[in-house]
N, C-alpha and C positions, 0 to 999 in steps of 0.2 A: 457436521454441524450445519453447513448452508443447505443441506438436504431438510435437516430438522426446521432452519427456518422457514422455508419453504413451505414446509408442506402447515405449519402449525400458528405463525404469525397472522395476527388480524388485522387486513389493512385497515379498516376503520380504528380501531384502537391506535392503530401502530399512529396512523396520522395524528388523531387526535392529541397523543403526546408529542409529537415532531413538533405540533403547531402549539401546542399548549393549550388546545382550546377548549381542555376540560381538567381542571386541577382539583380535587376537593379539599375542603377547608381540614388544617389538623386535626379538627375534633379528637383532639387528645392521643393521636398516634406520635408524639413524639418533639418534643421541642425542636422547631426550626423545620420540620420534616418535610421534603417538598420530592417533586421530581427531579428537578438540579442536585438537590445534594444525592439523591439515589443514584443516581447515574453517575454523578462524580466519583461515589465507590467504587460502583461497580466496575468503572474503567481503573481504579487505584488495584483493585484486587485481578484484574484480566492483565494488567501489565506486571505485576509481582510476581503472579500463580498461577497465570496462563488461563485461558479460553472455559478448559474443563475442570478448574476449580472453582466457576462461577454459578452459581446458585442462589436461589431468593432465600434461601436460607443464609448461605453463606454472608448475602449482604446483609440481610437484617441483625445478623451476628458483629458485624461492622459497626454498624448504626446504635448498636444497643438498643433494640426496637424489636417488637414481635414481629413475625413472619408476613401476618396477617396484614399488620400495618403497611408493609412495602407495597402488598395487593392493590391496598386501599387507593396507590398511587401509580402503579405497574402492573398491568393485569397479568404477564408472564415474562419469559426467560428471552422468548422470541421477540419483543414488543419492545423490553428494555435492549436487547442488541441492537436493534433500529437507532435507537436514541442514545446508543453509547457511539455509532458509528458517525451519525451526523455531528454528535457534542465534538469529538478529537479532530475531525476534520474543518470544523470550526474554528480550530486553534491552528491552521496552519498559515504564516505569513500570507499578506498581499501587498508587497512592497508595491511602490507605484515610481516611473522615473527607471525602471530596470536598464541599464547600458546594453550595447549589442545588438537593439534591432529587435527582431521576431524569434532571431536564434538567440539571444541571451536569453529575452523570457522563457522562451521552452526551457534551454538550460537551466535557469532558475526555477522554475516548474519542477523538472523530473528531479531537482537535487532534494528541494524542501516534500516532495513527496514521498522519496526515499529517505530520507531523516524521520519521517510521520512512522511508518511502516517500523523503522527502527527503533523508535521510542513506544510504538505499540505494537507489537508483533502479533498478537489477537485477530488485526485488523485482516490478516492473508485469510483467516479462517471465516472468519464475520462477512466479509462482504462476499455479494451476490453481484451476477450479470444483471440484476433488476435493480437497480439504484434505491437507496432509500430516497423517499422524498422529502425531504425535510430543507428547513431554511439554511442551515450552511452546506448542505448538500449542491441547494440549486447557487448558492451566491459563489460557491467554490467552484463550478460547472461555467457560470456566466465571467466570473473574476478569468479564468484561465481562458474561456475561448478569447479577450480580448487580447492576448496575446499573439494572436494570429488574424485580427479583426484587421482590415483594409489594406491588408495585402496582395488581393489579387484571388484570392481561393474562394470559392461559392460555400455555401452554409454549409452541405453534405461533407466537403474536403474540410471544414474547418473542423469539425465534428472526428472528422476520420482521423488527422493530423493528433488533434490531443488525445483521440484513444490510443492509437501507437505509441506519445510519447509516455502516457501514464502506462500503460501496458508494459514497456521497458522497467521504468521505475519499478513495478509490482512483481514482476520478474527476477529482477536483479536482487531487491528486498527478500526475494522467497528464497533465492539458492545460497543468501548469506545466512538466512537464517538454518536453513539446512548445515550448513559448514558449523555455525555456532552448536547446534544440536548434536550434530557428531561428537564435536569437541567435549561436550558435558558427558555425553553418554559413553566414548572411549576414553576420558581422561588422555587425550592426546591430542595436543595441536597439530595444524598440518605443518607447519615448521618440523614440529618434534616424528611427523609421518614420514615426511618426506628425508630427512636424516637417516631412520629407522630400513625405510625401503628403497631410497634412490641407489645404493650400492649395487642390491640385489638387481635392480631396473638397469642398472646402467650395466650389471654385467652379463642380463641376460640379451639387450639390445645390444652391444656392441660385438655380440660375436658373430654377427655379418646379415643375419636373416633381417633387421628391420632397421638399416642405416639412418632414412631420414627421418622416421620415428623417434629414432635416437638420439640423434641431434637435435630435433625441435624441441621434443619433449623433454631433455635436459636443459635447453636453455629457456623453456618456459618454467620449468619448477624452479629453478635457479633465479629467476626473474620476478617470482613470484613466493618464492619460503614454501612452497607448498603444491599441491596436485591444481590449485584453484586459486584464480586471485578475484576475489570479488567485485574489489572497487576499480583493476583493471578492466573488467569486462564491463562493469556499469558504463567507465567512461568512456572506453573502447568503444563501446557499441550506442551510447546516446551520440557519439559524434557523428557514427554513420547513418543513425536514423534521421540526424537533422542534415547529415548530406544529400539524402536521398527527398528530402522534404524542398532541400534548397530547390531541386531537379523540377520541382512540380510550381514550385515561386513562379522558377525562371522562366515556364513554360507557359504559365499563364500571361506574365507578363510581356512576352511574345505573341501574346494571342492565340496561342495552340489551344485546343480544346481537348475536353480529358478524352480519355481513349474510348471509341466507341459511342462519343456526342460529335454533332457538327456544328457550327459555326451560324 
């Protein structure tokens, strides 16, 4: 999906849609038809049915209009996905006065982004390494940068810190989605899988060949109720990411330069 978007999306058309610089009048295309209505309908389809089910025809059917009427407002699926990404990112909360200093603010950002991916799993496939340059994406970036503003980091470090935290949230969301999809495909939850395979695993591993793996694997499986605990992995990883950032913040407060730089 991401390769298709990079190949086919027209930057000029995407930017015109994202910033609403050109939006045709209805001209009989349908009562109240607009880019916003089309995009919200597309988001609902992707949320309920997955991104593979999203087509311009499917959107037009949900709206009760002809497919060409949708094309009057949105030139194609690639451009539609750009606006969908920008739209849902605009739904992220932007609270002020989050307690806990920079660490508390980054925690809130990570959890809010994880929740967004869980609400819109198709985002994991629609986003690319080249950001959508829409108003909501830029507003989100600006808001999240304020979490680490004025704490002694330079501009490149601020961007790197944010990239690190958001990357952790996205990675955790992707693994959690894989777990959920595997449960749907196999009809077996992680807890059920563990109950079935656990006794066999214990039998093989306690034979003496892998005593450390047997002990640790059994403890982790019992703690998570399965082979993997997405929530535990996210929280544990987030705290370690923040611990690492705190080292950089402390170094800058002490006047220590970034490795490879001189004061």
